[in-house]
N, C-alpha and C positions, 0 to 999 in steps of 0.2 A: 504494500500500500504506500503510495507516495505521501509526502507531507501535505500536499494540497488535498488529497482525498481524506486524510485524517482530519483536516480542519472542518470539512463538511460533515464528518461523522463524529459527533460529539460524544457518542456513547463509548468510544474506545480512545481514551486519552493516551498519549505517548508516554510510555513508562520510562523513568530515569533511574539511574543507580550511580552511587559514588562510593568508592572503597577508600577507607582511611587506614593508615598504618601508624601505630604509636609504639615506640620502644622506650620505656622509661630509662633515663640516664643517657640515651643516645642523642635525642633532640630535645628541643624546648617545647614542642607541640606536635600533635598529629599532622601527618602529611597525606595529601591526596595521591594515591597510587594508581587509581583507575577510575574511569567514569565513562558513561555512555548513555545513550537513549535508544529507545526502540529495541531492535534486535540485539545490539551490543549490551544494553541494560539487562535483557533477558539472559544473555550468556553469562554476564557477571553474577547475576543472582543464582543461576544454575550451578556455576563453579563454586560459589560460596556454600550452597547446600551440599554439594558433593564432598566438600572438604570440611564440613562441620563448622563453618565459620558463622558465628551468630550474626543475625541481621536485625535491624530495627527500621520500620518504615516511618518516615517523617518527610512528607512531600515538601513542606516549606524549607526545611533544612537542606534537603537534596537540591532544591532550586538554587539556594545560595551557594552551596558547595560546588555545584556543577559549573559555576562561573570561575572557579579557581583553576589554575593550570596543574597538570600532572607534576608531581614532585614539589608542589607549592605547600608551604606550611599554612595551616589554617590561621586566620587573623585573630587577634586577641578578643575581639568582640563575639567570637563564636566559641570561646573556651568553655563557658558554662554549659551551653547546649551540648557540645561534644563530650564534655566530662560526664554529663548525665547518661549519654549513650554508652560511653566506655564503662561506666559503673554497671549498667545493665549487662554488657558483654562479660565483664569480670564475674558478676554474680551468676550468670548463665554458665560460664565455664566451671565455676566452683561447684554448682549444683550437679552438673554433668559428671564431674570427677567424683563427687560424693556418691552418686548413684552407681558408678562403675567400680567403686572400692568394695 
């Protein structure tokens, strides 16, 4: 489906995805490592599922993060929002480990 066709078909919004990487002690903040829309977003989401990478959907945050470049550190004004997501991810990882022990 072309972008023009999608504009006329409001029932199917274009899906977007942004992947962040954060290594405590390595950088000062999370970095955008992948992003995409449409088919590429679907592929990013599928790969994350296949690899057990926790995901959280937040359309407004993805909209802002998708404007950043790959390898760009998130700006300070997004620290709080992204910290909430990282907290969710860490809790999910901990719960998964506890279930597997």
